[in-house]
BAGUDREN-466329 format. One record per atom (N, C-alpha, C): residue in three letters; x, y, z; residue number from 1. Coordinates in Angstrom, 2 decimals, always signed. Example, Ala and Ser with C-alpha at 12.3 -4.5 7.8 and 13.67 -1.06 7.14 Angstrom:
BEGIN
+------+---------+---------+---------+-----+
: rest :       x :       y :       z :  nr :
+------+---------+---------+---------+-----+
:  ALA :  +13.19 :   -5.69 :   +7.80 :   1 :
:  ALA :  +12.30 :   -4.50 :   +7.80 :   1 :
:  ALA :  +13.20 :   -3.30 :   +7.80 :   1 :
:  SER :  +12.85 :   -2.25 :   +7.08 :   2 :
:  SER :  +13.67 :   -1.06 :   +7.14 :   2 :
:  SER :  +12.90 :   +0.03 :   +7.87 :   2 :
+------+---------+---------+---------+-----+
***
This chain:
BEGIN
+------+---------+---------+---------+-----+
: rest :       x :       y :       z :  nr :
+------+---------+---------+---------+-----+
:  UNK : +101.98 :  +53.94 : +120.29 :   1 :
:  UNK : +100.91 :  +54.87 : +120.41 :   1 :
:  UNK : +100.39 :  +54.77 : +121.85 :   1 :
:  UNK : +100.17 :  +56.09 : +122.47 :   2 :
:  UNK :  +99.72 :  +56.06 : +123.83 :   2 :
:  UNK :  +98.15 :  +55.88 : +123.84 :   2 :
:  UNK :  +97.60 :  +55.41 : +124.88 :   3 :
:  UNK :  +96.12 :  +55.23 : +124.99 :   3 :
:  UNK :  +95.30 :  +56.68 : +124.95 :   3 :
:  UNK :  +95.97 :  +57.67 : +125.86 :   4 :
:  UNK :  +95.41 :  +58.86 : +125.93 :   4 :
:  UNK :  +96.66 :  +59.84 : +125.40 :   4 :
:  UNK :  +96.34 :  +60.74 : +124.39 :   5 :
:  UNK :  +97.52 :  +61.58 : +123.89 :   5 :
:  UNK :  +97.75 :  +62.66 : +124.81 :   5 :
:  UNK :  +98.96 :  +63.06 : +124.85 :   6 :
:  UNK :  +99.37 :  +64.43 : +125.64 :   6 :
:  UNK :  +99.92 :  +65.35 : +124.61 :   6 :
:  UNK :  +99.17 :  +66.20 : +124.00 :   7 :
:  UNK :  +99.68 :  +66.99 : +122.89 :   7 :
:  UNK : +100.16 :  +68.38 : +123.23 :   7 :
:  UNK :  +99.88 :  +68.80 : +124.57 :   8 :
:  UNK : +100.30 :  +70.22 : +125.03 :   8 :
:  UNK : +101.64 :  +70.33 : +125.61 :   8 :
:  UNK : +102.46 :  +70.93 : +125.00 :   9 :
:  UNK : +103.95 :  +71.12 : +125.67 :   9 :
:  UNK : +103.90 :  +72.21 : +126.74 :   9 :
:  UNK : +104.74 :  +71.92 : +127.79 :  10 :
:  UNK : +104.80 :  +72.90 : +128.80 :  10 :
:  UNK : +106.26 :  +72.78 : +129.06 :  10 :
:  UNK : +106.80 :  +73.79 : +129.92 :  11 :
:  UNK : +108.22 :  +73.78 : +130.34 :  11 :
:  UNK : +108.18 :  +73.65 : +131.89 :  11 :
:  UNK : +108.72 :  +72.66 : +132.45 :  12 :
:  UNK : +108.70 :  +72.48 : +133.77 :  12 :
:  UNK : +110.04 :  +72.72 : +134.45 :  12 :
:  UNK : +110.11 :  +73.65 : +135.22 :  13 :
:  UNK : +111.38 :  +74.00 : +136.13 :  13 :
:  UNK : +111.15 :  +73.63 : +137.51 :  13 :
:  UNK : +111.79 :  +72.48 : +137.99 :  14 :
:  UNK : +111.75 :  +72.20 : +139.36 :  14 :
:  UNK : +112.39 :  +73.24 : +140.35 :  14 :
:  UNK : +111.93 :  +73.49 : +141.43 :  15 :
:  UNK : +112.39 :  +74.35 : +142.36 :  15 :
:  UNK : +112.78 :  +73.70 : +143.67 :  15 :
:  UNK : +113.79 :  +74.17 : +144.36 :  16 :
:  UNK : +114.20 :  +73.59 : +145.71 :  16 :
:  UNK : +114.65 :  +74.70 : +146.45 :  16 :
:  UNK : +114.85 :  +74.35 : +147.75 :  17 :
:  UNK : +115.60 :  +75.46 : +148.63 :  17 :
:  UNK : +116.98 :  +75.04 : +148.91 :  17 :
:  UNK : +117.84 :  +76.15 : +148.78 :  18 :
:  UNK : +119.34 :  +75.86 : +148.99 :  18 :
:  UNK : +119.56 :  +75.72 : +150.49 :  18 :
:  UNK : +120.52 :  +74.95 : +150.97 :  19 :
:  UNK : +120.86 :  +74.58 : +152.28 :  19 :
:  UNK : +121.48 :  +75.88 : +152.96 :  19 :
:  UNK : +121.98 :  +76.88 : +152.17 :  20 :
:  UNK : +122.43 :  +78.07 : +152.81 :  20 :
:  UNK : +121.38 :  +79.21 : +152.90 :  20 :
:  UNK : +121.38 :  +79.76 : +154.13 :  21 :
:  UNK : +120.34 :  +80.88 : +154.30 :  21 :
:  UNK : +121.08 :  +82.09 : +154.24 :  21 :
:  UNK : +120.36 :  +83.27 : +153.86 :  22 :
:  UNK : +121.06 :  +84.68 : +153.94 :  22 :
:  UNK : +121.21 :  +85.11 : +155.45 :  22 :
:  UNK : +121.52 :  +86.40 : +155.49 :  23 :
:  UNK : +121.85 :  +86.93 : +156.76 :  23 :
:  UNK : +120.70 :  +87.09 : +157.76 :  23 :
:  UNK : +119.53 :  +87.27 : +156.97 :  24 :
:  UNK : +118.18 :  +87.58 : +157.57 :  24 :
:  UNK : +117.51 :  +85.99 : +157.81 :  24 :
:  UNK : +118.15 :  +85.02 : +157.54 :  25 :
:  UNK : +117.57 :  +83.77 : +157.76 :  25 :
:  UNK : +116.50 :  +83.31 : +156.84 :  25 :
:  UNK : +116.50 :  +83.94 : +155.57 :  26 :
:  UNK : +115.59 :  +83.52 : +154.52 :  26 :
:  UNK : +116.33 :  +82.47 : +153.63 :  26 :
:  UNK : +115.50 :  +81.62 : +153.27 :  27 :
:  UNK : +115.96 :  +80.59 : +152.32 :  27 :
:  UNK : +116.03 :  +81.11 : +150.84 :  27 :
:  UNK : +117.02 :  +80.52 : +150.10 :  28 :
:  UNK : +117.33 :  +80.70 : +148.75 :  28 :
:  UNK : +116.61 :  +79.71 : +147.83 :  28 :
:  UNK : +115.76 :  +80.13 : +146.86 :  29 :
:  UNK : +115.25 :  +79.22 : +145.83 :  29 :
:  UNK : +116.34 :  +78.88 : +144.84 :  29 :
:  UNK : +116.35 :  +77.66 : +144.63 :  30 :
:  UNK : +117.28 :  +77.16 : +143.51 :  30 :
:  UNK : +116.57 :  +76.54 : +142.38 :  30 :
:  UNK : +116.59 :  +76.93 : +141.20 :  31 :
:  UNK : +116.05 :  +76.36 : +140.03 :  31 :
:  UNK : +116.81 :  +75.14 : +139.44 :  31 :
:  UNK : +115.97 :  +74.01 : +139.30 :  32 :
:  UNK : +116.58 :  +72.89 : +138.50 :  32 :
:  UNK : +116.75 :  +73.07 : +137.12 :  32 :
:  UNK : +117.00 :  +72.00 : +136.28 :  33 :
:  UNK : +117.15 :  +72.14 : +135.09 :  33 :
:  UNK : +115.72 :  +72.11 : +134.40 :  33 :
:  UNK : +115.41 :  +73.08 : +133.33 :  34 :
:  UNK : +114.06 :  +72.95 : +132.89 :  34 :
:  UNK : +113.93 :  +71.72 : +131.92 :  34 :
:  UNK : +112.72 :  +71.11 : +131.88 :  35 :
:  UNK : +112.38 :  +70.01 : +131.08 :  35 :
:  UNK : +111.18 :  +70.35 : +130.32 :  35 :
:  UNK : +111.08 :  +70.06 : +128.94 :  36 :
:  UNK : +109.93 :  +70.16 : +128.19 :  36 :
:  UNK : +109.06 :  +68.97 : +128.48 :  36 :
:  UNK : +107.89 :  +68.99 : +128.94 :  37 :
:  UNK : +106.90 :  +67.75 : +129.08 :  37 :
:  UNK : +105.67 :  +68.15 : +128.36 :  37 :
:  UNK : +105.00 :  +67.03 : +128.13 :  38 :
:  UNK : +103.69 :  +67.18 : +127.48 :  38 :
:  UNK : +102.45 :  +66.78 : +128.46 :  38 :
:  UNK : +101.37 :  +67.58 : +128.29 :  39 :
:  UNK : +100.26 :  +67.22 : +129.19 :  39 :
:  UNK :  +99.06 :  +66.91 : +128.44 :  39 :
:  UNK :  +98.21 :  +66.21 : +129.00 :  40 :
:  UNK :  +96.85 :  +65.78 : +128.42 :  40 :
:  UNK :  +95.85 :  +66.94 : +128.26 :  40 :
:  UNK :  +95.77 :  +67.67 : +129.27 :  41 :
:  UNK :  +94.74 :  +68.79 : +129.21 :  41 :
:  UNK :  +95.10 :  +69.96 : +130.07 :  41 :
:  UNK :  +94.84 :  +71.14 : +129.80 :  42 :
:  UNK :  +94.79 :  +72.37 : +130.63 :  42 :
:  UNK :  +93.48 :  +72.75 : +130.72 :  42 :
:  UNK :  +92.86 :  +73.03 : +131.99 :  43 :
:  UNK :  +91.43 :  +73.69 : +131.92 :  43 :
:  UNK :  +91.37 :  +74.34 : +133.21 :  43 :
:  UNK :  +90.39 :  +75.18 : +133.26 :  44 :
:  UNK :  +89.99 :  +76.18 : +134.39 :  44 :
:  UNK :  +88.73 :  +75.78 : +135.06 :  44 :
:  UNK :  +88.59 :  +75.48 : +136.18 :  45 :
:  UNK :  +87.26 :  +75.18 : +136.93 :  45 :
:  UNK :  +86.82 :  +76.37 : +137.64 :  45 :
:  UNK :  +85.65 :  +76.36 : +137.92 :  46 :
:  UNK :  +84.97 :  +77.23 : +138.88 :  46 :
:  UNK :  +85.03 :  +78.82 : +138.39 :  46 :
:  UNK :  +85.05 :  +78.87 : +137.00 :  47 :
:  UNK :  +85.16 :  +80.31 : +136.54 :  47 :
:  UNK :  +83.56 :  +80.65 : +136.21 :  47 :
:  UNK :  +83.05 :  +81.45 : +136.98 :  48 :
:  UNK :  +81.61 :  +81.98 : +137.13 :  48 :
:  UNK :  +80.75 :  +80.84 : +137.03 :  48 :
:  UNK :  +79.55 :  +81.00 : +137.37 :  49 :
:  UNK :  +78.49 :  +79.99 : +137.42 :  49 :
:  UNK :  +78.05 :  +79.64 : +135.94 :  49 :
:  UNK :  +78.09 :  +78.30 : +135.47 :  50 :
:  UNK :  +77.56 :  +77.77 : +134.34 :  50 :
:  UNK :  +78.67 :  +77.78 : +133.41 :  50 :
:  UNK :  +79.86 :  +78.25 : +133.72 :  51 :
:  UNK :  +81.12 :  +78.08 : +132.81 :  51 :
:  UNK :  +82.10 :  +77.44 : +133.56 :  51 :
:  UNK :  +82.27 :  +76.12 : +133.50 :  52 :
:  UNK :  +83.32 :  +75.36 : +134.25 :  52 :
:  UNK :  +84.71 :  +75.42 : +133.59 :  52 :
:  UNK :  +84.82 :  +75.80 : +132.45 :  53 :
:  UNK :  +86.16 :  +75.92 : +131.74 :  53 :
:  UNK :  +86.21 :  +76.80 : +130.75 :  53 :
:  UNK :  +87.50 :  +77.26 : +130.32 :  54 :
:  UNK :  +87.67 :  +78.15 : +129.20 :  54 :
:  UNK :  +88.87 :  +77.40 : +128.54 :  54 :
:  UNK :  +88.84 :  +77.65 : +127.06 :  55 :
:  UNK :  +89.96 :  +77.11 : +126.30 :  55 :
:  UNK :  +91.06 :  +78.26 : +126.21 :  55 :
:  UNK :  +92.35 :  +77.68 : +126.09 :  56 :
:  UNK :  +93.36 :  +78.74 : +126.00 :  56 :
:  UNK :  +93.55 :  +78.95 : +124.39 :  56 :
:  UNK :  +92.96 :  +80.30 : +124.17 :  57 :
:  UNK :  +93.01 :  +80.59 : +122.79 :  57 :
:  UNK :  +93.90 :  +81.86 : +122.52 :  57 :
:  UNK :  +94.37 :  +82.58 : +123.58 :  58 :
:  UNK :  +94.89 :  +83.79 : +123.24 :  58 :
:  UNK :  +96.05 :  +84.18 : +124.46 :  58 :
:  UNK :  +96.91 :  +84.98 : +124.18 :  59 :
:  UNK :  +97.78 :  +85.49 : +125.15 :  59 :
:  UNK :  +97.07 :  +86.34 : +126.09 :  59 :
:  UNK :  +96.03 :  +87.01 : +125.66 :  60 :
:  UNK :  +95.28 :  +87.81 : +126.72 :  60 :
:  UNK :  +94.68 :  +87.09 : +127.81 :  60 :
:  UNK :  +94.14 :  +85.77 : +127.54 :  61 :
:  UNK :  +93.64 :  +85.04 : +128.61 :  61 :
:  UNK :  +94.78 :  +84.64 : +129.65 :  61 :
:  UNK :  +95.89 :  +84.23 : +129.08 :  62 :
:  UNK :  +96.98 :  +83.66 : +129.81 :  62 :
:  UNK :  +97.53 :  +84.92 : +130.69 :  62 :
:  UNK :  +97.35 :  +86.10 : +130.33 :  63 :
:  UNK :  +97.87 :  +87.22 : +131.01 :  63 :
:  UNK :  +97.02 :  +88.01 : +131.97 :  63 :
:  UNK :  +95.89 :  +87.32 : +132.17 :  64 :
:  UNK :  +94.92 :  +87.77 : +133.24 :  64 :
:  UNK :  +95.58 :  +87.89 : +134.57 :  64 :
:  UNK :  +95.01 :  +88.78 : +135.41 :  65 :
:  UNK :  +95.65 :  +89.13 : +136.75 :  65 :
:  UNK :  +95.68 :  +87.95 : +137.59 :  65 :
:  UNK :  +94.69 :  +87.04 : +137.62 :  66 :
:  UNK :  +94.75 :  +85.97 : +138.46 :  66 :
:  UNK :  +94.13 :  +84.74 : +137.64 :  66 :
:  UNK :  +94.87 :  +83.74 : +137.45 :  67 :
:  UNK :  +94.47 :  +82.54 : +136.60 :  67 :
:  UNK :  +94.91 :  +81.32 : +137.24 :  67 :
:  UNK :  +94.12 :  +80.52 : +137.54 :  68 :
:  UNK :  +94.19 :  +79.08 : +138.16 :  68 :
:  UNK :  +93.80 :  +78.02 : +137.08 :  68 :
:  UNK :  +94.88 :  +77.22 : +136.73 :  69 :
:  UNK :  +94.44 :  +76.02 : +135.86 :  69 :
:  UNK :  +94.79 :  +74.77 : +136.49 :  69 :
:  UNK :  +94.16 :  +73.82 : +135.97 :  70 :
:  UNK :  +94.51 :  +72.32 : +136.31 :  70 :
:  UNK :  +95.03 :  +71.77 : +135.02 :  70 :
:  UNK :  +96.25 :  +71.03 : +135.27 :  71 :
:  UNK :  +96.92 :  +70.20 : +134.16 :  71 :
:  UNK :  +96.75 :  +68.79 : +134.47 :  71 :
:  UNK :  +96.18 :  +68.02 : +133.53 :  72 :
:  UNK :  +96.06 :  +66.63 : +133.56 :  72 :
:  UNK :  +97.34 :  +66.04 : +132.85 :  72 :
:  UNK :  +98.08 :  +65.26 : +133.57 :  73 :
:  UNK :  +99.36 :  +64.86 : +133.16 :  73 :
:  UNK :  +99.30 :  +63.36 : +132.82 :  73 :
:  UNK : +100.17 :  +62.76 : +131.89 :  74 :
:  UNK : +100.25 :  +61.44 : +131.48 :  74 :
:  UNK : +100.72 :  +60.61 : +132.62 :  74 :
:  UNK : +100.49 :  +59.35 : +132.47 :  75 :
:  UNK : +100.79 :  +58.27 : +133.62 :  75 :
:  UNK : +102.45 :  +58.20 : +133.67 :  75 :
:  UNK : +103.16 :  +58.31 : +132.62 :  76 :
:  UNK : +104.69 :  +58.28 : +132.86 :  76 :
:  UNK : +105.17 :  +59.56 : +133.69 :  76 :
:  UNK : +104.34 :  +60.66 : +133.84 :  77 :
:  UNK : +104.83 :  +61.78 : +134.62 :  77 :
:  UNK : +103.89 :  +61.65 : +135.85 :  77 :
:  UNK : +104.03 :  +60.73 : +136.69 :  78 :
:  UNK : +103.29 :  +60.73 : +137.97 :  78 :
:  UNK : +103.31 :  +61.96 : +138.64 :  78 :
:  UNK : +102.11 :  +62.67 : +139.03 :  79 :
:  UNK : +102.02 :  +63.89 : +139.68 :  79 :
:  UNK : +103.03 :  +63.98 : +140.91 :  79 :
:  UNK : +102.95 :  +63.01 : +141.73 :  80 :
:  UNK : +103.73 :  +63.05 : +143.12 :  80 :
:  UNK : +105.05 :  +62.89 : +142.82 :  80 :
:  UNK : +105.49 :  +62.26 : +141.81 :  81 :
:  UNK : +106.96 :  +61.93 : +141.50 :  81 :
:  UNK : +107.58 :  +63.04 : +140.88 :  81 :
:  UNK : +106.90 :  +63.66 : +139.94 :  82 :
:  UNK : +107.71 :  +64.79 : +139.12 :  82 :
:  UNK : +107.48 :  +66.09 : +139.44 :  82 :
:  UNK : +106.32 :  +66.65 : +139.94 :  83 :
:  UNK : +105.96 :  +67.98 : +140.30 :  83 :
:  UNK : +105.97 :  +68.15 : +141.84 :  83 :
:  UNK : +106.46 :  +69.39 : +142.11 :  84 :
:  UNK : +106.49 :  +69.71 : +143.65 :  84 :
:  UNK : +105.88 :  +71.03 : +143.72 :  84 :
:  UNK : +105.24 :  +71.42 : +144.81 :  85 :
:  UNK : +104.66 :  +72.60 : +145.25 :  85 :
:  UNK : +105.76 :  +73.78 : +144.94 :  85 :
:  UNK : +105.42 :  +74.76 : +144.21 :  86 :
:  UNK : +106.37 :  +75.71 : +144.08 :  86 :
:  UNK : +107.16 :  +75.79 : +142.78 :  86 :
:  UNK : +107.07 :  +74.58 : +142.03 :  87 :
:  UNK : +107.81 :  +74.57 : +140.78 :  87 :
:  UNK : +107.24 :  +75.34 : +139.78 :  87 :
:  UNK : +107.98 :  +75.82 : +138.75 :  88 :
:  UNK : +107.46 :  +76.67 : +137.88 :  88 :
:  UNK : +107.06 :  +75.90 : +136.56 :  88 :
:  UNK : +105.91 :  +76.28 : +136.02 :  89 :
:  UNK : +105.48 :  +75.56 : +134.78 :  89 :
:  UNK : +105.04 :  +76.63 : +133.79 :  89 :
:  UNK : +105.67 :  +76.66 : +132.52 :  90 :
:  UNK : +105.43 :  +77.67 : +131.54 :  90 :
:  UNK : +104.43 :  +77.10 : +130.42 :  90 :
:  UNK : +103.36 :  +77.63 : +130.25 :  91 :
:  UNK : +102.39 :  +77.12 : +129.25 :  91 :
:  UNK : +102.12 :  +78.23 : +128.20 :  91 :
:  UNK : +101.73 :  +77.73 : +126.98 :  92 :
:  UNK : +101.31 :  +78.83 : +126.01 :  92 :
:  UNK : +102.46 :  +79.04 : +124.92 :  92 :
:  UNK : +103.62 :  +78.27 : +125.17 :  93 :
:  UNK : +104.66 :  +78.52 : +124.23 :  93 :
:  UNK : +104.79 :  +77.43 : +123.28 :  93 :
:  UNK : +105.95 :  +77.33 : +122.46 :  94 :
:  UNK : +106.01 :  +76.37 : +121.35 :  94 :
:  UNK : +107.38 :  +75.75 : +121.64 :  94 :
:  UNK : +107.44 :  +74.47 : +121.24 :  95 :
:  UNK : +108.77 :  +73.72 : +121.13 :  95 :
:  UNK : +109.49 :  +73.91 : +119.81 :  95 :
:  UNK : +110.57 :  +74.67 : +119.80 :  96 :
:  UNK : +111.34 :  +74.88 : +118.67 :  96 :
:  UNK : +112.78 :  +74.00 : +118.66 :  96 :
:  UNK : +112.75 :  +72.94 : +118.15 :  97 :
:  UNK : +113.89 :  +72.08 : +118.21 :  97 :
:  UNK : +113.90 :  +71.48 : +119.70 :  97 :
:  UNK : +115.04 :  +71.75 : +120.43 :  98 :
:  UNK : +115.08 :  +71.36 : +121.78 :  98 :
:  UNK : +114.69 :  +72.50 : +122.76 :  98 :
:  UNK : +114.47 :  +73.60 : +122.36 :  99 :
:  UNK : +114.04 :  +74.84 : +123.08 :  99 :
:  UNK : +112.50 :  +74.97 : +123.24 :  99 :
:  UNK : +112.22 :  +75.53 : +124.45 : 100 :
:  UNK : +110.75 :  +75.94 : +124.53 : 100 :
:  UNK : +110.86 :  +77.43 : +124.44 : 100 :
:  UNK : +109.99 :  +78.12 : +123.53 : 101 :
:  UNK : +109.97 :  +79.52 : +123.26 : 101 :
:  UNK : +108.60 :  +80.11 : +123.62 : 101 :
:  UNK : +108.66 :  +81.18 : +124.35 : 102 :
:  UNK : +107.42 :  +81.88 : +124.77 : 102 :
:  UNK : +106.70 :  +81.35 : +125.82 : 102 :
:  UNK : +105.47 :  +81.80 : +125.95 : 103 :
:  UNK : +104.61 :  +81.25 : +127.01 : 103 :
:  UNK : +104.50 :  +82.21 : +128.34 : 103 :
:  UNK : +103.72 :  +81.79 : +129.27 : 104 :
:  UNK : +103.50 :  +82.43 : +130.48 : 104 :
:  UNK : +103.70 :  +81.56 : +131.67 : 104 :
:  UNK : +104.64 :  +82.01 : +132.67 : 105 :
:  UNK : +104.84 :  +81.19 : +133.80 : 105 :
:  UNK : +103.87 :  +81.15 : +134.88 : 105 :
:  UNK : +103.63 :  +80.02 : +135.39 : 106 :
:  UNK : +102.85 :  +79.63 : +136.62 : 106 :
:  UNK : +103.48 :  +79.00 : +137.47 : 106 :
:  UNK : +103.03 :  +78.98 : +138.78 : 107 :
:  UNK : +103.64 :  +78.09 : +139.92 : 107 :
:  UNK : +102.62 :  +76.94 : +140.27 : 107 :
:  UNK : +103.31 :  +75.91 : +140.58 : 108 :
:  UNK : +102.55 :  +74.64 : +141.10 : 108 :
:  UNK : +101.98 :  +75.11 : +142.43 : 108 :
:  UNK : +100.61 :  +74.95 : +142.59 : 109 :
:  UNK :  +99.88 :  +75.39 : +143.64 : 109 :
:  UNK :  +99.46 :  +74.27 : +144.59 : 109 :
:  UNK : +100.21 :  +74.00 : +145.64 : 110 :
:  UNK :  +99.85 :  +73.06 : +146.56 : 110 :
:  UNK : +100.50 :  +71.65 : +146.21 : 110 :
:  UNK : +100.11 :  +70.62 : +146.82 : 111 :
:  UNK : +100.67 :  +69.25 : +146.48 : 111 :
:  UNK :  +99.87 :  +68.76 : +145.33 : 111 :
:  UNK : +100.62 :  +68.22 : +144.20 : 112 :
:  UNK :  +99.92 :  +67.54 : +143.26 : 112 :
:  UNK :  +99.17 :  +66.33 : +143.65 : 112 :
:  UNK :  +98.18 :  +66.03 : +143.05 : 113 :
:  UNK :  +97.20 :  +64.86 : +143.27 : 113 :
:  UNK :  +97.58 :  +63.78 : +142.22 : 113 :
:  UNK :  +97.63 :  +62.53 : +142.56 : 114 :
:  UNK :  +97.83 :  +61.44 : +141.72 : 114 :
:  UNK :  +96.39 :  +60.78 : +141.33 : 114 :
:  UNK :  +95.17 :  +61.35 : +141.91 : 115 :
:  UNK :  +93.96 :  +60.80 : +141.57 : 115 :
:  UNK :  +93.13 :  +61.87 : +140.89 : 115 :
:  UNK :  +92.27 :  +61.46 : +139.98 : 116 :
:  UNK :  +91.20 :  +62.26 : +139.48 : 116 :
:  UNK :  +89.77 :  +61.82 : +139.80 : 116 :
:  UNK :  +88.97 :  +62.60 : +139.98 : 117 :
:  UNK :  +87.63 :  +62.40 : +140.43 : 117 :
:  UNK :  +86.73 :  +62.39 : +139.22 : 117 :
:  UNK :  +85.75 :  +61.50 : +139.19 : 118 :
:  UNK :  +84.87 :  +61.45 : +138.02 : 118 :
:  UNK :  +84.21 :  +60.09 : +137.89 : 118 :
:  UNK :  +83.30 :  +59.97 : +136.86 : 119 :
:  UNK :  +82.37 :  +58.69 : +136.86 : 119 :
:  UNK :  +83.17 :  +57.50 : +136.23 : 119 :
:  UNK :  +84.43 :  +57.64 : +135.79 : 120 :
:  UNK :  +85.10 :  +56.50 : +135.27 : 120 :
:  UNK :  +86.39 :  +56.20 : +135.92 : 120 :
:  UNK :  +86.45 :  +55.75 : +137.19 : 121 :
:  UNK :  +87.57 :  +55.48 : +137.85 : 121 :
:  UNK :  +88.71 :  +54.53 : +137.16 : 121 :
:  UNK :  +88.11 :  +53.63 : +136.54 : 122 :
:  UNK :  +89.02 :  +52.64 : +135.86 : 122 :
:  UNK :  +89.78 :  +53.34 : +134.62 : 122 :
:  UNK :  +89.22 :  +54.35 : +134.00 : 123 :
:  UNK :  +89.82 :  +55.06 : +132.82 : 123 :
:  UNK :  +90.76 :  +55.91 : +133.43 : 123 :
:  UNK :  +90.55 :  +56.45 : +134.60 : 124 :
:  UNK :  +91.45 :  +57.63 : +135.23 : 124 :
:  UNK :  +92.71 :  +57.00 : +135.50 : 124 :
:  UNK :  +92.78 :  +55.67 : +135.62 : 125 :
:  UNK :  +94.07 :  +55.05 : +136.16 : 125 :
:  UNK :  +95.12 :  +55.13 : +135.13 : 125 :
:  UNK :  +94.66 :  +55.49 : +133.86 : 126 :
:  UNK :  +95.60 :  +55.78 : +132.79 : 126 :
:  UNK :  +96.32 :  +57.20 : +132.78 : 126 :
:  UNK :  +95.72 :  +58.12 : +133.76 : 127 :
:  UNK :  +96.29 :  +59.31 : +133.95 : 127 :
:  UNK :  +97.29 :  +59.33 : +134.99 : 127 :
:  UNK :  +98.36 :  +60.29 : +135.02 : 128 :
:  UNK :  +99.35 :  +60.26 : +136.08 : 128 :
:  UNK :  +98.79 :  +61.18 : +137.10 : 128 :
:  UNK :  +97.86 :  +61.91 : +136.94 : 129 :
:  UNK :  +97.29 :  +62.68 : +137.94 : 129 :
:  UNK :  +96.95 :  +64.19 : +137.57 : 129 :
:  UNK :  +96.61 :  +64.99 : +138.47 : 130 :
:  UNK :  +96.40 :  +66.54 : +138.15 : 130 :
:  UNK :  +97.21 :  +67.33 : +139.02 : 130 :
:  UNK :  +97.64 :  +68.42 : +138.36 : 131 :
:  UNK :  +98.44 :  +69.38 : +139.01 : 131 :
:  UNK :  +97.92 :  +70.85 : +138.83 : 131 :
:  UNK :  +97.58 :  +71.40 : +139.91 : 132 :
:  UNK :  +96.94 :  +72.79 : +139.90 : 132 :
:  UNK :  +98.14 :  +73.82 : +139.75 : 132 :
:  UNK :  +97.88 :  +74.76 : +138.72 : 133 :
:  UNK :  +98.95 :  +75.70 : +138.63 : 133 :
:  UNK :  +98.22 :  +77.02 : +138.85 : 133 :
:  UNK :  +98.96 :  +78.08 : +139.29 : 134 :
:  UNK :  +98.41 :  +79.50 : +139.49 : 134 :
:  UNK :  +99.27 :  +80.49 : +138.99 : 134 :
:  UNK :  +98.75 :  +81.65 : +138.56 : 135 :
:  UNK :  +99.38 :  +82.83 : +138.25 : 135 :
:  UNK :  +98.66 :  +83.98 : +138.78 : 135 :
:  UNK :  +99.46 :  +84.75 : +139.50 : 136 :
:  UNK :  +98.87 :  +85.97 : +140.10 : 136 :
:  UNK :  +99.78 :  +87.14 : +139.70 : 136 :
:  UNK :  +99.19 :  +88.17 : +139.16 : 137 :
:  UNK :  +99.91 :  +89.49 : +138.87 : 137 :
:  UNK : +100.34 :  +89.39 : +137.39 : 137 :
+------+---------+---------+---------+-----+
***
């Protein structure tokens, strides 16, 4: 039994840049193997004054034009070691056997942080960190 549960499934698809560029000098993105991972929390900050977060209750919310979420990940998935800027993260789907079905795709926005801020620094050591994900359009 884990100290802090991670009940929310996500599909993480790492992305990298191919060593070959096209005729225009542009890099090619290469998708790695998708992995189903579980996160501690998904939340939104800074959404209008007085409302620091919203719960993920519907597909309508996930399909908003611009959505930025923070994912708190468990310690075994250290943010800096597992997630990279530009990786794809799919949230809002369900795990069906070994497959992840449905959901909305987000991109890891920036460099994931391995530290969390707050009044309980000793408790936060049990977390692997925080990853900011963003969806536009």
